C-alpha positions as CSV (number, residue, x, y, z in Angstrom):
1,M,-7.3,6.5,1.8
2,R,-8.2,3.3,3.2
3,P,-9.5,1.2,0.2
4,S,-12.3,-0.4,1.6
5,S,-13.9,2.6,3.2
6,L,-16.9,4.7,2.2
7,L,-16.0,8.3,2.0
8,V,-18.4,11.1,2.4
9,T,-17.4,14.6,1.4
10,G,-20.2,17.2,1.2
11,T,-22.7,15.7,-0.8
12,F,-20.5,13.5,-2.9
13,V,-20.0,9.8,-2.0
14,V,-16.9,8.4,-3.1
15,L,-16.4,4.6,-3.3
16,A,-12.7,3.4,-3.3
17,A,-11.7,1.2,-5.8
18,A,-11.6,-2.1,-3.5
19,A,-15.2,-1.4,-2.4
20,C,-16.3,-1.7,-6.0
21,G,-14.8,-5.1,-6.4
22,H,-11.8,-7.3,-5.9
23,R,-10.7,-10.9,-6.9
24,L,-8.4,-12.5,-4.2
25,D,-5.4,-13.9,-6.0
26,P,-3.5,-16.9,-5.0
27,V,-0.2,-16.9,-3.3
28,P,2.7,-17.6,-5.6
29,G,5.3,-19.9,-5.2
30,V,3.5,-22.5,-3.0
31,A,5.5,-25.5,-2.6
32,M,3.6,-28.7,-2.7
33,A,5.0,-31.5,-0.8
34,P,3.7,-34.6,1.3
35,L,2.2,-33.6,4.5
36,P,3.8,-34.8,7.5
37,V,0.4,-36.0,8.8
38,P,-2.5,-36.9,6.5
39,I,-5.7,-34.9,6.4
40,L,-8.7,-36.5,8.3
41,S,-11.0,-38.3,6.6
42,Y,-14.7,-37.4,6.4
43,E,-15.5,-40.4,9.0
44,A,-13.1,-38.9,11.3
45,L,-14.6,-35.7,10.8
46,A,-18.3,-37.1,11.5
47,E,-16.8,-38.6,14.9
48,Q,-15.0,-35.5,16.1
49,G,-18.2,-33.3,15.3
50,N,-18.0,-29.8,14.0
51,K,-17.4,-27.7,17.0
52,R,-15.5,-24.8,16.0
53,V,-11.6,-24.8,16.3
54,T,-8.8,-22.4,16.1
55,V,-5.3,-23.7,15.3
56,R,-2.1,-21.8,16.5
57,V,1.3,-22.7,14.8
58,R,4.8,-21.1,15.3
59,R,7.5,-22.3,12.9
60,G,11.0,-20.8,12.7
61,G,10.1,-17.0,12.4
62,G,6.5,-17.6,11.4
63,A,3.1,-17.7,13.2
64,L,-0.2,-18.9,12.2
65,L,-3.6,-17.8,13.5
66,Y,-6.3,-20.1,11.7
67,I,-9.7,-19.7,12.7
68,G,-12.6,-22.1,11.9
69,V,-16.1,-20.6,11.4
70,H,-19.6,-21.9,10.8
71,H,-20.1,-19.7,7.3
72,T,-22.3,-16.3,8.1
73,Q,-23.3,-13.4,6.2
74,D,-24.4,-11.8,9.3
75,P,-22.5,-8.9,10.4
76,A,-24.0,-9.2,13.9
77,D,-23.0,-12.6,14.1
78,P,-20.4,-13.1,17.3
79,Q,-18.2,-15.0,14.9
80,I,-17.5,-11.8,13.2
81,A,-16.7,-9.7,16.5
82,E,-14.4,-12.5,17.4
83,I,-12.4,-12.2,13.9
84,R,-12.0,-8.5,14.5
85,A,-10.6,-9.1,18.1
86,A,-8.3,-11.9,17.0
87,W,-7.1,-9.6,14.0
88,D,-6.5,-6.6,16.7
89,E,-4.4,-8.9,19.1
90,F,-2.3,-11.1,16.3
91,Q,-0.8,-8.3,14.2
92,A,-0.8,-10.2,10.8
93,T,1.7,-9.6,7.9
94,V,-0.5,-11.5,5.5
95,A,-4.3,-12.5,5.7
96,L,-5.8,-15.5,3.9
97,A,-9.6,-16.1,3.3
98,E,-11.8,-18.8,1.7
99,G,-13.1,-18.2,-1.9
100,R,-12.1,-15.7,-4.5
101,L,-14.8,-12.8,-3.8
102,G,-16.2,-10.6,-6.4
103,R,-17.9,-7.3,-6.4
104,Y,-19.5,-5.6,-3.9
105,W,-20.6,-2.1,-2.7
106,G,-20.1,-0.6,0.7
107,G,-17.7,-1.2,3.8
108,F,-17.2,-3.9,6.5
109,D,-21.0,-4.8,6.8
110,G,-21.6,-4.8,3.1
111,A,-18.5,-7.0,2.6
112,V,-19.8,-9.5,5.3
113,K,-23.3,-9.5,3.8
114,T,-21.9,-10.2,0.4
115,F,-19.1,-12.6,1.0
116,G,-19.6,-13.7,4.7
117,E,-16.5,-14.1,6.7
118,A,-14.0,-14.0,3.7
119,G,-15.3,-10.1,3.4
120,A,-14.5,-9.3,6.7
121,V,-10.8,-10.6,6.3
122,F,-10.4,-8.8,3.1
123,V,-11.8,-5.6,4.8
124,L,-9.4,-6.0,7.7
125,G,-6.4,-6.6,5.5
126,S,-7.3,-3.6,3.3
127,D,-7.8,-1.2,6.1
128,H,-4.5,-2.0,7.7
129,D,-2.3,-2.2,4.3
130,V,-1.8,-6.2,4.8
131,P,-1.9,-8.0,1.7
132,V,-5.0,-10.7,1.4
133,H,-4.9,-13.7,-0.7
134,T,-7.2,-16.6,-1.5
135,L,-6.6,-19.6,0.4
136,E,-7.5,-21.4,-2.8
137,A,-5.2,-22.7,-5.7
138,S,-5.8,-21.3,-9.2
139,L,-8.8,-22.7,-10.7
140,E,-6.4,-24.2,-13.6
141,T,-4.4,-26.0,-10.6
142,E,-7.7,-27.3,-8.9
143,V,-9.3,-28.6,-12.1
144,A,-6.0,-30.3,-13.5
145,F,-6.1,-32.2,-10.1
146,V,-9.8,-33.4,-10.8
147,L,-9.3,-34.2,-14.1
148,A,-6.4,-36.6,-13.3
149,R,-9.0,-38.7,-11.6
150,W,-12.5,-37.8,-13.3
151,R,-13.9,-37.8,-16.9
152,P,-14.1,-34.0,-18.4
153,D,-17.9,-34.2,-18.9
154,R,-18.6,-35.4,-15.4
155,V,-16.3,-32.7,-13.8
156,A,-18.0,-29.9,-16.1
157,M,-21.2,-31.3,-14.7
158,F,-20.1,-31.1,-11.2
159,Y,-19.1,-27.5,-11.4
160,V,-21.8,-26.2,-13.2
161,L,-24.2,-27.9,-11.0
162,R,-22.4,-26.5,-7.8
163,G,-23.0,-23.0,-9.3
164,A,-26.4,-23.2,-10.2
165,M,-28.1,-25.4,-7.4
166,G,-27.5,-22.4,-5.0
167,K,-29.7,-20.1,-7.2
168,G,-33.3,-21.0,-5.9
169,G,-36.2,-22.6,-7.9
170,P,-36.0,-24.7,-11.0
171,E,-36.2,-21.8,-13.5
172,A,-33.6,-19.6,-11.8
173,R,-31.3,-22.9,-11.8
174,E,-31.7,-23.5,-15.2
175,R,-30.8,-20.2,-16.2
176,E,-27.7,-20.1,-14.0
177,A,-26.7,-23.5,-15.5
178,A,-27.0,-22.3,-18.9
179,E,-24.6,-19.3,-18.2
180,L,-22.3,-21.7,-16.4
181,V,-22.2,-24.2,-19.3
182,R,-20.5,-21.4,-21.2
183,K,-18.2,-20.3,-18.7
184,R,-17.0,-23.3,-17.0
185,T,-16.5,-25.3,-20.1
186,A,-14.0,-22.6,-21.2
187,W,-11.7,-23.5,-18.2
188,P,-8.7,-25.3,-19.3
189,G,-9.3,-29.3,-19.8
190,L,-13.2,-28.5,-19.7
191,E,-13.4,-27.3,-23.3
192,G,-16.1,-28.9,-25.5
193,S,-16.9,-31.2,-22.4
194,L,-20.6,-30.0,-22.4
195,R,-22.2,-27.8,-25.2
196,N,-25.6,-26.9,-23.5
197,V,-28.2,-27.7,-20.7
198,A,-29.6,-30.4,-22.9
199,Q,-26.4,-32.3,-22.9
200,L,-26.0,-31.6,-19.4
201,D,-29.6,-33.3,-18.8
202,S,-28.7,-36.1,-21.0
203,L,-25.7,-37.0,-19.0
204,Y,-27.3,-36.5,-15.7
205,R,-30.6,-38.6,-16.4
206,V,-28.5,-41.4,-18.3
207,E,-25.6,-41.6,-15.5
208,L,-27.5,-40.7,-12.4
209,P,-31.1,-41.8,-12.5
210,Q,-31.2,-42.7,-8.9
211,L,-31.1,-38.8,-8.2
212,N,-33.9,-36.3,-8.4
213,D,-33.9,-33.6,-11.3
214,W,-31.0,-31.3,-10.4
215,R,-33.4,-28.4,-10.7
216,T,-35.3,-29.4,-7.6
217,A,-32.9,-31.9,-5.9
218,D,-31.4,-31.4,-2.5
219,G,-28.0,-29.9,-2.2
220,T,-26.7,-32.9,-0.5
221,I,-26.0,-34.5,-3.8
222,L,-23.0,-32.3,-4.3
223,W,-21.8,-32.8,-0.7
224,P,-18.1,-34.1,-0.1
225,G,-17.8,-37.2,2.2
226,R,-21.0,-39.1,1.0
227,A,-21.6,-41.8,-1.6
228,T,-24.9,-41.1,-3.2
229,S,-23.3,-40.7,-6.7
230,Y,-20.1,-39.5,-8.2
231,L,-21.1,-36.2,-7.8
232,N,-20.5,-36.8,-4.1
233,E,-17.1,-38.5,-4.7
234,I,-16.1,-35.7,-7.2
235,A,-16.6,-33.1,-4.2
236,T,-14.7,-35.2,-1.9
237,T,-11.9,-35.0,-4.5
238,V,-12.1,-31.3,-4.7
239,N,-12.1,-30.8,-1.0
240,Q,-9.1,-33.5,-0.8
241,F,-7.1,-31.3,-3.0
242,R,-8.2,-28.2,-1.2
243,D,-7.1,-29.2,2.0
244,E,-3.7,-30.4,1.1
245,Y,-3.1,-27.2,-0.8
246,M,-4.2,-25.2,2.1
247,V,-1.7,-26.8,4.5
248,N,1.2,-26.4,1.9
249,L,0.4,-22.9,1.5
250,L,0.2,-22.2,5.1
251,R,3.7,-24.1,5.6
252,T,5.2,-22.0,2.7
253,L,4.1,-18.9,4.4
254,L,5.4,-19.9,7.8
255,D,8.7,-20.9,6.2
256,R,8.7,-17.5,4.9
257,G,8.7,-16.1,8.4
258,E,5.1,-14.4,7.9
259,R,2.6,-13.9,10.5
260,V,-0.5,-15.6,8.9
261,F,-4.1,-14.6,9.8
262,A,-6.5,-17.1,8.2
263,V,-10.3,-17.7,8.4
264,V,-12.0,-20.6,6.5
265,G,-15.0,-22.9,7.0
266,N,-14.6,-24.9,10.2
267,S,-14.7,-28.3,9.0
268,H,-11.4,-27.4,6.8
269,V,-9.7,-26.4,10.3
270,V,-10.7,-29.6,11.9
271,M,-9.6,-32.0,9.0
272,Q,-6.1,-30.2,8.7
273,A,-5.3,-29.6,12.3
274,P,-3.2,-32.8,12.8
275,A,-1.1,-31.9,9.8
276,L,-0.6,-28.1,10.8
277,E,0.0,-29.2,14.5
278,A,3.0,-31.2,13.1
279,L,4.4,-28.4,11.6
280,D,4.9,-26.8,14.9
281,D,8.7,-26.5,15.8
282,R,8.2,-24.8,19.4
């Protein structure tokens, strides 16, 4: 039985376990090392533009097909058809997707509607018995990297706001923030850094008076590559870590002789491309 499939038998609908929910695990044993070429800066990214990029690398017995996408949750988006066609052509031994996924109900289209292109990769891997992992490091590893550069309360505020500000209007954002203060201050290194939304508000107002209230502010206050406030700078730190980790992850798998199929937001591919192309030993 294919684990992502929706199976119909008589009048009964049986959902396989993977269709009910899945958390993508990090690849174990990633070897972190200096990159052969630095990750591109955001200034260089702006100069190049965000035209979609696909990178192919061969290294030893391994091969990489790394597809950059503009994020979509539309199963009819031509990018999704491109991902399926590339999957059929490449014959992967391991697949990687951005993010960590969560719960959803349904097959391929349901996964795309819920998780975008990462859902497509998960279902393709599941249907073809190919292991699927996240392109991300563990949360503990990422947060430790950020905490080496920023105060815990500022880091906690960044991660709480990043989750809350995608939830719609002011009331929805505040409800989500209250839940995230509880959850995300349980992460290692962030314990006790924020107690409640009132403390979050106080820190935000005192340290970031130039910004609109986070309940109504534009999402750009959390974008990397900007300098409006330290929230942008923390976002840049997070993405710096993620890009360097992803290249090291891909190098680790190539050195293991894997055929790696990976899909990620296009800007990551653009910024990582010089470092990845330097790994090619053809």
